[in-house]
C-alpha positions, 0 to 999 in steps of 0.5 A, a space after each residue: 160713506 161706503 160709495 166712497 169707500 167702494 170707488 175707493 175699492 174700486 181705484 186701489 184695484 185698477 192701481 193694482 193692475 196696473 201694476 201688473 200685479 193682477 188677480 188671476 183664476 185658470 181658465 184651460 189648461 193644456 197639458 204636455 209632455 216634453 220640455 214645454 210641459 204644461 200652459 195655463 190660460 188664464 183670465 185677471 178677474 178685475 181687470 179682465 186681462 188674459 193672457 197665457 202663463 207655464 202651469 204649475 207642475 
């Protein structure tokens, strides 16, 4: 029963990533001045997706 639950949880988390709902962690932050502002490099803990996003301020 436990193995089936783990498989279901893994499938659900992969489905969320496929929909674009990643579990992101910040890898690197670059602070800039002017219109560009701060840029964060992020990685998804579940699927390994890497990307960049505008900083939180």
